[in-house]
Backbone of each chain as ProteinMPNN parsed JSONL, in Angstrom:
{"seq_chain_A": "MADLIEIILFASAVLTMAAIVFAALRFLMGPTAADRTAAFDTLTIISISIIAMLAQYFGRIIFIDVAMIYGILSFIGVVAVARYLEGGL", "coords_chain_A": {"N_chain_A": [[62.962, -39.533, -12.343], [61.958, -38.001, -13.984], [59.866, -40.537, -14.559], [58.32, -40.344, -12.377], [57.929, -37.992, -12.614], [55.699, -37.359, -14.727], [53.955, -39.619, -13.702], [52.623, -37.999, -11.895], [51.217, -37.068, -13.044], [49.518, -37.629, -14.546], [48.347, -38.598, -13.014], [47.163, -36.42, -11.944], [45.691, -35.553, -13.679], [43.774, -37.709, -13.809], [41.85, -37.341, -11.024], [41.394, -35.536, -11.866], [39.533, -36.321, -14.496], [36.907, -37.596, -12.698], [36.541, -35.543, -10.537], [35.267, -33.829, -12.952], [33.077, -35.983, -13.663], [31.457, -36.502, -11.649], [30.736, -33.854, -11.144], [29.324, -34.422, -13.535], [27.454, -36.35, -12.781], [25.789, -34.562, -11.014], [24.884, -32.401, -13.009], [22.536, -33.785, -14.344], [21.863, -34.54, -12.669], [20.395, -33.201, -10.866], [17.763, -31.385, -8.527], [16.627, -28.798, -9.038], [16.366, -25.804, -11.442], [18.861, -24.672, -10.81], [20.171, -25.868, -9.017], [21.337, -27.475, -12.404], [22.83, -25.827, -12.906], [24.275, -24.389, -11.453], [25.738, -26.697, -11.269], [26.908, -26.981, -13.766], [28.323, -24.284, -14.074], [30.15, -25.277, -12.642], [31.533, -27.777, -13.832], [32.472, -26.287, -16.052], [34.618, -24.844, -15.693], [36.769, -26.462, -14.462], [36.529, -28.381, -16.807], [38.378, -26.362, -18.04], [40.94, -26.305, -16.603], [41.609, -28.58, -16.95], [41.693, -28.491, -20.16], [43.938, -26.226, -20.535], [45.73, -28.807, -18.959], [46.422, -30.317, -21.022], [47.021, -28.785, -23.656], [49.556, -27.983, -21.869], [50.557, -30.887, -22.233], [50.457, -31.673, -25.572], [52.205, -29.754, -26.281], [50.722, -27.161, -27.368], [50.14, -23.475, -27.388], [47.943, -22.369, -28.523], [45.628, -23.84, -26.772], [45.417, -22.407, -24.776], [43.957, -20.186, -25.746], [41.146, -21.46, -26.619], [40.53, -22.195, -23.96], [40.109, -20.03, -23.163], [38.216, -18.392, -24.172], [36.289, -19.718, -23.837], [35.502, -20.034, -21.022], [35.313, -16.945, -21.244], [32.56, -17.5, -23.173], [31.222, -19.993, -21.312], [30.744, -17.565, -19.192], [29.537, -15.135, -20.011], [27.267, -16.794, -19.88], [25.684, -17.809, -18.117], [25.469, -16.162, -16.622], [23.281, -14.712, -17.408], [21.745, -17.064, -17.657], [21.3, -17.121, -14.642], [20.001, -14.648, -14.65], [17.773, -15.466, -16.001], [16.104, -17.003, -14.241], [15.939, -15.082, -12.34], [13.782, -13.523, -13.215], [13.721, -11.472, -14.413], [14.918, -11.586, -17.809]], "CA_chain_A": [[62.569, -38.287, -12.076], [61.293, -37.856, -15.35], [58.488, -41.167, -14.647], [57.152, -38.829, -11.598], [56.804, -36.651, -12.76], [54.517, -37.813, -15.801], [52.851, -40.205, -12.932], [51.899, -37.275, -11.241], [50.78, -35.975, -14.19], [48.914, -38.249, -15.105], [47.197, -38.954, -11.577], [46.181, -34.988, -11.554], [44.494, -35.29, -15.093], [42.471, -38.694, -13.188], [41.658, -36.495, -10.653], [39.828, -34.249, -12.469], [38.414, -36.316, -14.775], [36.348, -37.715, -11.887], [35.215, -35.077, -10.808], [33.493, -34.346, -14.167], [32.285, -37.308, -13.4], [30.472, -36.165, -10.281], [29.524, -32.762, -11.898], [27.832, -34.139, -14.522], [25.629, -36.348, -12.321], [24.994, -33.249, -10.726], [24.08, -32.02, -13.945], [21.704, -34.398, -14.149], [20.083, -35.357, -11.203], [19.872, -31.546, -9.802], [16.932, -31.358, -8.555], [16.339, -27.738, -9.57], [17.209, -25.07, -12.671], [19.91, -23.536, -10.272], [21.754, -27.228, -9.785], [21.558, -27.563, -12.272], [23.483, -24.168, -13.672], [25.82, -24.279, -10.928], [26.72, -28.076, -11.925], [27.593, -26.341, -15.9], [29.5, -23.396, -13.751], [31.796, -26.468, -12.283], [31.923, -28.303, -15.128], [32.873, -24.888, -16.964], [35.854, -24.798, -14.122], [37.251, -28.353, -14.398], [36.941, -27.989, -18.14], [39.743, -25.319, -18.191], [41.806, -27.218, -15.982], [41.959, -29.668, -18.397], [41.931, -28.057, -21.126], [44.812, -26.329, -20.049], [46.823, -29.05, -19.204], [46.152, -30.519, -22.4], [47.706, -27.465, -24.324], [50.956, -28.998, -21.506], [50.938, -32.116, -22.815], [50.187, -31.757, -26.354], [52.966, -28.333, -27.106], [50.21, -26.325, -28.274], [49.479, -22.706, -26.797], [46.78, -21.866, -28.699], [44.807, -24.934, -26.409], [44.555, -21.462, -24.19], [43.301, -19.98, -25.589], [40.284, -21.364, -26.853], [40.761, -22.312, -22.877], [39.967, -18.119, -22.524], [36.526, -17.8, -24.819], [34.956, -20.819, -23.258], [35.561, -19.383, -19.788], [34.32, -16.17, -21.405], [31.443, -17.559, -22.782], [30.561, -19.642, -19.838], [31.093, -16.331, -17.541], [27.9, -15.253, -20.025], [25.797, -18.093, -19.904], [25.683, -18.604, -16.368], [24.823, -15.451, -15.855], [21.98, -14.753, -18.404], [20.446, -17.62, -17.026], [20.784, -16.518, -13.237], [19.448, -13.56, -14.734], [16.3, -15.733, -16.5], [16.108, -17.44, -13.302], [15.101, -14.553, -11.717], [12.956, -13.384, -13.909], [14.599, -10.627, -15.416], [14.945, -11.129, -18.41]], "C_chain_A": [[61.482, -38.275, -13.446], [59.625, -39.153, -15.19], [58.687, -40.627, -12.692], [56.856, -38.334, -11.492], [55.52, -37.126, -14.196], [53.611, -39.258, -15.124], [52.225, -39.371, -11.975], [50.733, -36.262, -11.877], [48.861, -36.285, -14.142], [47.77, -38.904, -14.009], [46.59, -37.59, -11.159], [44.744, -35.637, -12.56], [43.219, -37.096, -14.498], [41.37, -37.874, -13.008], [40.416, -35.873, -10.837], [38.766, -34.95, -13.559], [37.01, -37.432, -14.282], [35.682, -37.091, -11.361], [34.802, -34.253, -11.696], [32.936, -35.022, -14.052], [30.559, -37.131, -12.329], [29.459, -35.049, -10.827], [28.645, -32.92, -12.526], [26.54, -34.866, -14.503], [24.993, -35.391, -11.517], [24.021, -32.925, -11.831], [22.485, -32.606, -14.303], [21.173, -35.261, -13.642], [19.264, -33.961, -10.729], [18.28, -31.509, -10.154], [15.737, -29.916, -9.249], [16.853, -27.138, -11.303], [19.212, -24.83, -11.87], [20.542, -24.962, -9.51], [22.351, -27.082, -10.735], [23.049, -26.284, -13.52], [24.75, -23.967, -12.979], [26.484, -25.841, -11.261], [26.939, -27.621, -13.443], [28.85, -25.072, -15.692], [30.933, -24.411, -13.975], [32.684, -27.188, -12.806], [33.504, -27.646, -16.113], [34.565, -25.515, -16.875], [36.518, -25.278, -15.017], [37.477, -28.21, -15.72], [38.563, -27.463, -18.389], [40.795, -25.466, -17.99], [43.086, -28.025, -16.793], [42.106, -29.734, -19.988], [43.673, -27.156, -21.052], [46.243, -27.834, -19.306], [47.317, -30.001, -20.535], [47.283, -29.574, -23.017], [49.424, -27.733, -23.832], [50.82, -29.911, -22.522], [50.867, -32.353, -23.99], [51.574, -30.355, -26.475], [52.453, -27.425, -27.158], [49.599, -25.294, -27.374], [48.038, -23.113, -26.601], [45.931, -22.68, -28.406], [44.201, -23.816, -25.638], [44.128, -21.249, -23.996], [42.102, -20.077, -26.242], [39.827, -21.931, -24.962], [39.775, -20.639, -22.618], [38.773, -18.235, -22.912], [35.942, -18.596, -24.347], [35.069, -21.051, -22.133], [34.592, -18.08, -19.965], [32.489, -16.256, -22.145], [30.623, -18.372, -21.575], [30.206, -18.696, -18.689], [29.193, -16.48, -18.665], [26.43, -16.13, -19.448], [25.369, -18.553, -18.818], [25.13, -17.411, -15.957], [23.773, -14.484, -16.862], [21.291, -16.163, -18.013], [19.826, -17.341, -15.43], [19.776, -15.629, -14.091], [17.666, -14.352, -14.977], [16.024, -17.003, -15.257], [15.236, -16.167, -12.486], [13.578, -13.489, -11.798], [12.982, -12.159, -14.48], [15.146, -10.433, -16.642], [13.75, -11.753, -19.055]], "O_chain_A": [[60.3, -38.613, -13.507], [58.519, -38.791, -15.592], [59.745, -40.974, -12.167], [55.949, -37.863, -10.806], [54.324, -36.931, -13.977], [52.786, -39.871, -15.802], [51.358, -39.84, -11.238], [49.943, -35.374, -11.556], [47.784, -35.732, -13.921], [46.708, -39.494, -14.208], [45.733, -37.49, -10.28], [43.575, -35.968, -12.36], [42.08, -37.31, -14.914], [40.443, -37.573, -13.759], [39.272, -35.722, -10.407], [37.605, -34.567, -13.697], [36.262, -37.968, -15.1], [34.478, -37.336, -11.287], [33.749, -33.721, -11.342], [31.793, -34.76, -14.425], [29.369, -37.446, -12.341], [28.236, -35.043, -10.968], [27.571, -32.319, -12.562], [25.473, -34.754, -15.106], [23.775, -35.386, -11.339], [22.798, -33.057, -11.786], [21.493, -31.898, -14.478], [20.442, -36.231, -13.843], [18.101, -33.735, -10.395], [17.68, -31.555, -11.227], [14.597, -29.983, -9.708], [17.486, -27.795, -12.13], [20.322, -24.861, -12.401], [21.771, -24.916, -9.547], [23.525, -26.713, -10.714], [23.752, -26.314, -14.53], [25.838, -23.595, -13.42], [27.688, -25.989, -11.473], [27.211, -28.571, -14.178], [29.799, -24.808, -16.431], [31.935, -24.467, -14.688], [33.888, -27.363, -12.618], [34.602, -28.019, -16.527], [35.303, -26.216, -17.567], [36.847, -24.798, -16.102], [38.632, -27.899, -16.014], [39.56, -28.06, -18.796], [41.711, -25.059, -18.705], [44.286, -28.104, -17.056], [42.472, -30.627, -20.752], [44.566, -27.73, -21.674], [47.457, -27.633, -19.274], [48.48, -30.256, -20.849], [48.458, -29.794, -22.726], [50.365, -27.753, -24.625], [51.002, -29.582, -23.694], [51.221, -33.526, -24.113], [51.476, -30.272, -27.7], [53.17, -26.429, -27.057], [48.713, -25.668, -26.604], [47.319, -23.619, -25.74], [45.096, -22.81, -29.301], [42.976, -23.759, -25.533], [43.501, -21.348, -22.942], [41.659, -18.988, -26.608], [38.612, -22.027, -24.791], [38.848, -20.487, -21.823], [37.972, -18.199, -21.978], [34.738, -18.342, -24.314], [34.82, -22.21, -21.802], [33.549, -17.901, -19.336], [31.537, -15.524, -21.872], [29.695, -17.86, -20.949], [29.61, -18.92, -17.635], [28.22, -17.209, -18.473], [25.31, -16.054, -18.942], [24.746, -19.597, -18.63], [24.341, -17.429, -15.013], [23.849, -13.274, -16.649], [20.068, -16.174, -18.155], [18.665, -17.317, -15.023], [18.626, -16.065, -14.145], [16.649, -13.988, -14.387], [15.67, -18.07, -15.759], [14.076, -16.306, -12.098], [12.782, -12.998, -10.998], [11.988, -11.874, -15.147], [15.797, -9.41, -16.858], [13.348, -11.338, -20.143]]}, "seq_chain_B": "MEILRLAGAIIVFIGSVFLFLGGLGLLRMPDVYNRIQAGTKATTLGSMCVFIGLGIYHPALLSRMLVLLAFIVITNPISSHALARAAHFAGVKLVKGSVCDRLEVEEAEDAASGSPDPIGNDTINDDRPAGDLGGGG", "coords_chain_B": {"N_chain_B": [[66.533, -28.328, -13.348], [65.019, -29.711, -13.395], [63.83, -30.202, -10.66], [62.608, -27.979, -10.356], [60.389, -28.193, -12.666], [59.206, -30.866, -10.843], [58.271, -29.807, -8.808], [56.221, -27.455, -10.294], [55.073, -30.48, -10.976], [53.946, -31.827, -8.656], [52.687, -29.064, -7.681], [50.896, -29.133, -9.451], [48.786, -31.871, -9.04], [48.344, -31.61, -6.265], [45.896, -28.614, -7.098], [44.558, -30.668, -8.769], [43.475, -31.758, -6.585], [41.658, -29.985, -4.967], [40.23, -29.634, -6.615], [38.405, -32.044, -7.603], [37.434, -32.876, -4.807], [36.045, -30.825, -4.984], [33.79, -31.381, -7.205], [32.889, -33.815, -5.944], [32.08, -31.912, -3.221], [29.933, -30.881, -4.502], [28.295, -32.552, -5.689], [27.473, -34.109, -3.407], [26.13, -32.108, -1.696], [24.021, -30.98, 0.409], [22.302, -28.918, -0.763], [20.792, -26.557, -2.777], [22.605, -24.176, -2.032], [24.609, -24.449, -0.589], [25.771, -26.159, -2.48], [26.637, -24.682, -4.569], [27.989, -22.688, -3.336], [30.729, -25.375, -2.413], [30.907, -25.784, -5.592], [31.808, -23.868, -6.203], [33.829, -22.281, -4.841], [36.217, -24.057, -4.325], [36.505, -25.066, -6.636], [37.727, -22.281, -7.364], [40.096, -22.51, -6.617], [41.262, -24.791, -6.671], [41.902, -24.47, -9.471], [43.264, -22.426, -9.814], [45.651, -23.594, -8.567], [45.767, -25.311, -10.03], [46.816, -23.871, -12.724], [48.818, -22.321, -11.789], [50.809, -23.809, -11.784], [51.472, -25.338, -13.416], [52.6, -23.219, -15.317], [54.959, -23.343, -13.539], [55.457, -25.606, -14.435], [56.008, -25.222, -17.075], [57.447, -23.108, -18.412], [57.257, -21.421, -20.786], [54.609, -21.569, -21.058], [52.922, -18.754, -18.913], [53.199, -16.32, -19.694], [50.221, -16.394, -19.68], [49.069, -18.031, -19.37], [49.025, -17.463, -16.58], [47.71, -14.618, -16.858], [45.019, -16.216, -17.758], [44.05, -16.978, -15.034], [43.272, -14.498, -13.765], [41.441, -14.18, -15.087], [39.334, -16.146, -14.045], [39.698, -16.389, -12.065], [38.547, -13.149, -11.494], [35.936, -13.829, -12.843], [34.489, -15.758, -11.74], [33.343, -15.284, -8.91], [31.074, -13.689, -9.73], [30.389, -14.828, -10.902], [28.906, -17.671, -9.553], [28.122, -15.819, -7.602], [26.022, -14.12, -8.737], [24.573, -16.995, -9.273], [23.369, -17.343, -6.766], [21.416, -15.47, -6.087], [20.278, -15.382, -7.858], [18.403, -18.106, -7.312], [17.694, -17.467, -4.54], [15.858, -15.402, -5.509], [14.103, -16.998, -6.954], [12.911, -18.134, -5.181], [14.125, -20.736, -4.602], [13.886, -22.56, -1.807], [16.227, -23.036, 1.925], [17.887, -25.962, 2.725], [16.903, -27.783, 5.978], [17.727, -26.803, 9.177], [19.506, -25.176, 8.874], [20.382, -22.322, 9.554], [19.986, -19.156, 10.006], [18.501, -16.803, 7.175], [20.272, -14.816, 5.723], [19.063, -12.515, 3.829], [16.129, -12.839, 3.652], [15.304, -11.871, 5.71], [16.135, -9.431, 5.575], [14.789, -8.814, 3.41], [11.861, -8.36, 5.38], [12.196, -7.197, 7.285], [12.363, -4.919, 5.268], [9.582, -4.923, 4.422], [8.069, -4.357, 5.805], [8.498, -1.941, 7.418], [8.207, -0.746, 5.464], [9.541, 0.743, 3.481], [11.873, 1.127, 0.108], [13.358, -0.936, -1.864], [16.379, -2.25, -0.78], [18.09, -3.558, -2.151], [17.963, -3.854, -4.777], [16.184, -4.505, -6.45], [14.172, -4.392, -9.374], [12.253, -5.931, -10.618], [11.246, -7.208, -9.312], [9.61, -7.658, -7.24], [7.585, -5.05, -8.204], [6.437, -2.472, -7.649], [6.809, 0.317, -8.337], [7.376, 3.19, -10.416], [8.0, 3.001, -13.784], [11.887, 4.153, -14.317], [11.937, 5.196, -11.512], [14.675, 4.015, -9.767], [14.455, 4.077, -6.939], [15.339, 6.108, -5.217], [15.129, 8.503, -3.201], [13.295, 8.039, 0.337]], "CA_chain_B": [[65.504, -27.091, -14.05], [64.005, -30.941, -12.974], [62.993, -29.744, -9.755], [61.469, -27.013, -11.185], [59.1, -29.466, -12.938], [59.096, -31.81, -10.081], [57.807, -28.755, -8.15], [55.433, -27.332, -10.94], [53.44, -31.05, -11.074], [53.312, -31.409, -7.761], [51.424, -27.945, -7.671], [48.936, -29.073, -10.453], [48.374, -32.301, -8.443], [47.596, -30.391, -4.99], [45.003, -28.163, -8.264], [43.191, -30.873, -8.998], [42.658, -32.594, -5.413], [40.84, -29.521, -5.161], [38.902, -29.897, -8.495], [38.347, -33.462, -7.519], [36.81, -32.151, -3.366], [34.74, -29.534, -5.414], [33.377, -32.198, -7.759], [32.521, -34.323, -4.869], [30.533, -31.252, -2.923], [28.971, -30.201, -5.566], [27.285, -34.649, -5.491], [27.243, -34.242, -1.89], [26.209, -31.345, -0.625], [22.341, -30.881, 0.397], [20.294, -28.217, -1.366], [21.752, -25.645, -3.422], [22.736, -22.669, -1.52], [26.184, -25.543, 0.06], [26.143, -27.242, -3.982], [26.909, -23.453, -5.452], [29.747, -22.904, -1.905], [31.931, -25.826, -3.041], [31.716, -26.278, -6.419], [32.712, -22.323, -6.52], [34.969, -22.174, -4.103], [36.785, -25.463, -4.01], [37.148, -25.557, -8.183], [38.224, -21.669, -7.868], [40.929, -22.523, -5.821], [41.763, -25.236, -7.481], [42.059, -24.46, -11.324], [44.387, -21.427, -9.655], [46.793, -24.146, -8.54], [46.633, -25.877, -11.996], [47.465, -23.035, -13.353], [50.279, -21.772, -11.411], [51.787, -25.732, -11.164], [51.433, -25.936, -15.575], [53.151, -22.284, -15.458], [55.951, -23.606, -12.957], [56.379, -27.11, -15.274], [56.223, -24.871, -18.637], [57.732, -21.239, -18.112], [56.654, -20.71, -21.905], [52.691, -21.605, -20.413], [53.809, -18.511, -17.771], [52.479, -15.672, -18.692], [49.23, -16.808, -20.852], [48.594, -18.257, -17.327], [49.144, -15.406, -15.6], [45.799, -13.652, -17.793], [43.69, -17.411, -16.831], [44.217, -17.263, -14.097], [43.263, -13.826, -13.332], [39.716, -13.518, -15.766], [39.207, -16.949, -14.154], [39.706, -15.245, -10.137], [37.676, -12.254, -11.344], [34.192, -13.735, -12.53], [33.342, -17.097, -11.288], [33.064, -15.075, -8.187], [30.696, -13.514, -9.918], [28.893, -16.225, -11.628], [28.07, -17.89, -8.625], [26.83, -14.773, -6.51], [24.324, -13.95, -9.494], [23.191, -18.197, -9.498], [23.089, -18.093, -6.067], [20.568, -14.26, -5.541], [18.226, -15.942, -8.713], [18.295, -19.457, -6.797], [16.978, -17.384, -3.626], [14.725, -14.972, -5.786], [13.474, -18.576, -7.772], [12.124, -19.164, -4.363], [14.499, -22.366, -3.682], [14.728, -22.84, -0.519], [17.162, -23.459, 1.884], [18.001, -27.728, 3.625], [16.39, -27.728, 6.995], [18.47, -27.423, 9.982], [19.981, -23.83, 8.443], [19.83, -21.045, 10.998], [19.604, -17.994, 9.748], [18.689, -16.336, 5.525], [19.537, -12.901, 5.961], [18.197, -11.932, 2.9], [14.388, -12.999, 3.973], [15.14, -11.42, 7.189], [16.262, -7.95, 5.76], [13.316, -8.269, 3.297], [11.034, -8.889, 5.44], [12.219, -5.744, 7.749], [11.82, -3.686, 4.757], [8.346, -5.003, 3.386], [7.441, -3.965, 7.275], [8.637, -0.89, 7.393], [7.213, 0.218, 4.239], [10.993, 1.256, 2.451], [11.766, 0.429, -1.322], [13.815, -2.369, -0.901], [17.861, -1.761, -0.936], [18.731, -4.831, -3.411], [17.452, -2.982, -6.666], [15.445, -5.636, -7.729], [13.224, -3.31, -10.311], [12.633, -6.113, -11.342], [10.121, -8.579, -8.505], [8.263, -6.725, -6.451], [7.991, -4.399, -8.818], [5.082, -2.043, -7.614], [6.746, 1.145, -8.554], [6.561, 3.402, -10.852], [9.487, 3.211, -14.006], [12.477, 5.056, -14.098], [12.132, 5.076, -10.504], [15.459, 3.366, -9.325], [14.884, 3.61, -5.545], [16.699, 7.439, -4.186], [14.217, 8.655, -1.98], [13.938, 7.002, 1.359]], "C_chain_B": [[65.152, -28.474, -13.409], [63.35, -30.308, -11.861], [61.646, -28.97, -9.852], [60.223, -27.588, -11.681], [58.505, -30.458, -11.841], [57.566, -30.766, -9.055], [56.353, -28.207, -8.595], [54.167, -28.64, -11.115], [52.999, -31.302, -9.956], [52.171, -30.322, -7.503], [50.426, -28.466, -7.848], [48.086, -30.132, -9.745], [47.595, -31.776, -7.081], [45.589, -29.806, -5.601], [43.89, -29.068, -8.103], [42.63, -32.338, -7.502], [41.925, -31.528, -5.255], [40.057, -29.23, -5.785], [37.853, -31.031, -8.029], [37.44, -32.86, -5.987], [35.357, -31.59, -4.067], [33.571, -30.605, -6.026], [32.576, -32.945, -6.499], [31.698, -33.467, -4.017], [29.404, -30.94, -4.179], [28.012, -31.774, -5.504], [27.073, -34.717, -3.976], [26.442, -33.752, -1.087], [24.832, -30.502, -0.647], [21.328, -29.535, -0.391], [22.24, -27.159, -1.478], [22.719, -24.52, -2.938], [24.621, -23.357, -1.381], [26.507, -25.678, -1.637], [27.399, -26.266, -4.513], [28.913, -23.109, -4.377], [31.255, -23.146, -2.25], [31.922, -26.063, -4.484], [31.972, -24.93, -7.187], [34.434, -22.407, -6.386], [36.634, -23.277, -4.754], [38.024, -24.774, -5.792], [37.97, -23.816, -8.445], [39.842, -21.723, -7.652], [42.028, -23.529, -6.581], [42.323, -25.555, -8.904], [43.575, -23.119, -10.482], [45.412, -22.575, -9.665], [47.638, -24.805, -10.05], [47.216, -24.961, -12.906], [48.893, -23.006, -13.157], [51.597, -23.113, -11.316], [51.484, -25.701, -12.993], [52.03, -24.586, -15.324], [54.524, -22.577, -15.611], [56.682, -24.05, -13.883], [56.81, -26.053, -16.681], [56.701, -23.485, -18.454], [57.54, -20.672, -19.425], [55.631, -20.726, -21.504], [53.293, -19.951, -19.139], [52.698, -17.365, -17.728], [50.769, -16.07, -19.196], [48.512, -17.719, -19.519], [48.104, -18.556, -16.668], [47.589, -14.785, -15.506], [44.769, -14.995, -17.434], [43.133, -17.246, -16.24], [43.428, -15.91, -12.637], [41.895, -13.032, -13.678], [39.155, -14.846, -14.834], [38.791, -16.315, -11.908], [38.451, -13.935, -10.341], [36.477, -12.982, -11.896], [33.286, -15.239, -11.569], [32.493, -16.571, -9.657], [31.532, -14.826, -8.246], [29.678, -14.235, -10.082], [28.327, -16.71, -10.313], [27.34, -16.822, -7.811], [25.653, -14.805, -7.309], [23.646, -15.107, -9.865], [22.664, -17.415, -7.725], [21.556, -16.996, -5.286], [19.295, -15.107, -6.673], [18.054, -17.322, -8.01], [17.283, -18.387, -5.77], [15.233, -16.328, -4.17], [13.46, -15.782, -7.001], [12.984, -18.753, -7.194], [12.99, -21.176, -4.028], [15.331, -22.089, -1.82], [15.458, -23.584, 0.345], [17.061, -24.543, 3.411], [17.685, -26.934, 5.398], [17.107, -28.592, 7.655], [19.391, -25.797, 9.473], [19.87, -23.416, 9.09], [19.391, -20.075, 10.828], [19.865, -17.684, 7.585], [18.568, -14.645, 5.807], [19.085, -11.977, 4.99], [16.562, -11.71, 2.975], [14.439, -12.411, 4.704], [14.889, -10.325, 7.071], [14.973, -6.954, 4.414], [11.94, -8.05, 3.78], [10.783, -7.654, 6.593], [11.67, -4.953, 6.644], [10.087, -3.739, 4.218], [7.058, -3.994, 5.016], [7.32, -2.296, 7.451], [8.128, 0.735, 6.549], [8.35, 1.321, 2.638], [11.239, 0.432, 1.601], [12.843, -0.684, -0.4], [15.615, -1.933, -1.613], [18.368, -2.228, -2.488], [18.773, -4.212, -4.534], [17.223, -3.406, -7.237], [14.07, -4.976, -8.245], [12.077, -4.854, -10.533], [10.497, -7.66, -10.899], [8.644, -8.612, -7.889], [7.681, -5.393, -7.112], [6.038, -3.521, -9.0], [5.423, -0.283, -7.084], [7.379, 1.722, -9.99], [8.18, 3.144, -11.792], [9.83, 3.803, -14.302], [12.438, 5.256, -12.2], [13.47, 3.893, -9.452], [15.384, 3.856, -7.171], [15.744, 5.014, -4.593], [16.275, 7.579, -3.182], [13.865, 7.436, -0.745], [11.212, 6.765, 1.41]], "O_chain_B": [[64.828, -28.091, -12.285], [62.239, -29.833, -12.094], [60.445, -29.122, -9.626], [59.141, -27.44, -11.112], [57.34, -30.831, -11.976], [56.394, -31.048, -8.808], [55.394, -28.294, -7.828], [52.967, -28.428, -11.288], [51.787, -31.157, -9.797], [51.012, -30.596, -7.192], [49.402, -28.535, -7.168], [46.89, -29.872, -9.613], [46.379, -31.602, -7.001], [44.523, -30.162, -5.097], [42.779, -28.818, -7.636], [41.859, -33.298, -7.497], [40.815, -32.029, -5.434], [39.112, -28.505, -5.474], [36.634, -30.876, -8.102], [36.491, -32.197, -6.405], [34.167, -31.801, -3.83], [32.507, -30.696, -5.413], [31.506, -32.422, -6.187], [30.565, -33.91, -3.834], [28.185, -30.873, -4.338], [26.838, -31.656, -5.153], [26.35, -35.609, -3.532], [25.974, -34.302, -0.09], [24.56, -29.609, -1.45], [20.114, -29.356, -0.487], [23.387, -27.036, -1.047], [23.591, -24.096, -3.696], [25.599, -22.852, -1.933], [27.596, -25.236, -2.001], [28.552, -26.596, -4.788], [30.12, -23.227, -4.589], [32.258, -22.443, -2.374], [32.964, -26.6, -4.86], [32.254, -24.819, -8.38], [35.468, -22.502, -7.047], [37.661, -23.036, -5.388], [39.171, -24.394, -6.026], [38.719, -23.729, -9.417], [40.665, -21.126, -8.346], [43.17, -23.266, -6.959], [42.953, -26.525, -9.326], [44.753, -23.226, -10.825], [46.098, -22.653, -10.685], [48.705, -24.869, -10.659], [48.033, -25.288, -13.767], [49.826, -23.399, -13.857], [52.762, -23.19, -10.926], [51.236, -26.85, -13.359], [52.063, -24.916, -14.139], [55.249, -22.445, -16.597], [57.772, -23.661, -14.303], [57.909, -26.192, -17.217], [55.747, -22.716, -18.339], [57.611, -19.443, -19.461], [55.278, -19.549, -21.429], [54.262, -20.291, -18.459], [51.839, -17.133, -16.877], [50.145, -15.542, -18.275], [47.373, -17.742, -19.053], [47.267, -19.325, -16.194], [46.752, -14.583, -14.626], [43.731, -14.738, -16.825], [41.906, -17.228, -16.326], [43.174, -16.06, -11.442], [41.365, -12.037, -13.183], [37.952, -14.585, -14.797], [37.918, -16.057, -11.08], [37.574, -13.772, -9.492], [35.577, -12.647, -11.126], [32.189, -15.514, -11.084], [31.472, -17.103, -9.222], [30.736, -15.305, -7.439], [28.534, -14.302, -9.632], [27.279, -16.186, -9.933], [26.177, -16.927, -7.424], [24.568, -15.271, -6.961], [22.588, -15.044, -10.491], [21.514, -16.982, -7.648], [20.839, -17.391, -4.366], [18.099, -15.348, -6.507], [16.991, -17.712, -8.492], [16.094, -18.383, -6.088], [14.108, -16.37, -3.671], [12.464, -15.355, -7.585], [12.103, -19.538, -7.545], [12.589, -22.228, -3.53], [16.327, -21.762, -1.174], [15.611, -24.76, 0.012], [16.575, -24.323, 4.52], [18.138, -25.875, 5.831], [17.352, -29.793, 7.541], [20.128, -25.564, 10.432], [19.017, -23.933, 9.812], [18.331, -19.814, 11.398], [20.793, -18.071, 6.874], [17.704, -13.784, 5.976], [18.763, -10.818, 5.251], [15.91, -10.765, 2.531], [13.31, -11.935, 4.821], [14.018, -9.749, 7.723], [14.539, -5.809, 4.287], [11.006, -7.689, 3.064], [9.676, -7.184, 6.853], [10.637, -4.314, 6.844], [9.493, -2.777, 3.731], [5.975, -3.413, 5.096], [6.299, -1.62, 7.578], [7.905, 1.94, 6.664], [8.133, 2.007, 1.639], [11.057, -0.772, 1.783], [13.05, -1.042, 0.759], [15.857, -1.431, -2.711], [18.795, -1.632, -3.477], [19.804, -4.122, -5.2], [17.529, -3.315, -8.426], [13.029, -5.043, -7.592], [10.892, -4.523, -10.588], [9.586, -8.283, -11.445], [7.511, -9.092, -7.931], [7.262, -4.6, -6.269], [5.07, -3.694, -9.74], [4.891, 0.335, -6.162], [7.877, 0.884, -10.741], [9.257, 3.071, -11.2], [9.091, 4.637, -14.825], [13.574, 5.601, -11.873], [13.077, 3.124, -8.574], [16.353, 3.847, -6.412], [16.496, 4.906, -3.624], [16.72, 7.02, -2.18], [14.108, 6.236, -0.868], [10.678, 5.942, 2.154]]}, "name": "protein", "num_of_chains": 2, "seq": "MADLIEIILFASAVLTMAAIVFAALRFLMGPTAADRTAAFDTLTIISISIIAMLAQYFGRIIFIDVAMIYGILSFIGVVAVARYLEGGLMEILRLAGAIIVFIGSVFLFLGGLGLLRMPDVYNRIQAGTKATTLGSMCVFIGLGIYHPALLSRMLVLLAFIVITNPISSHALARAAHFAGVKLVKGSVCDRLEVEEAEDAASGSPDPIGNDTINDDRPAGDLGGGG"}
């Protein structure tokens, strides 16, 4: 049972890393700036999930605070870039 | 207790499948608006499932996971909406084959009738004096 749980968690981490690879490809390819910003937003959300998984894996609760600050900074960054693309900054 | 950990791991796996699909949609969708749609909705649901699953798996983390979940659920739609609106005003076109663009239709109708824009964007079509926030018709 414990082995099965470990395998399931490892498989979820691998799937999430594949999602990070796809989003990073879009971040590098994206033809417009809005594409890159959307890819950045998605990368941040996926990274927050990865950090939460690492907090569970290492047993360090402080990683979740790191994830929350990362999310706040990403939100402010995306809104600022969106405002800049719109022409209002 | 073991069955609770198994349930948490399975919920984390479901969430990671949604994260994977979000990344795949971000790579494969044809234009900016579809990419924002795929990359935001699927990853919001996926990260919700990951947080809830980790909270069930490890109950000491549950309260912080709920705070993080509430934060993600509040801020992620706001940033994607701001981004889609910015892409529209920056002139990014929809993919060929899109059915309609309601924001463009509304802008055309407002330009035809001469009323101030209801969107309240005073930086793009700035033909009003400063300080006039469009109160009157």
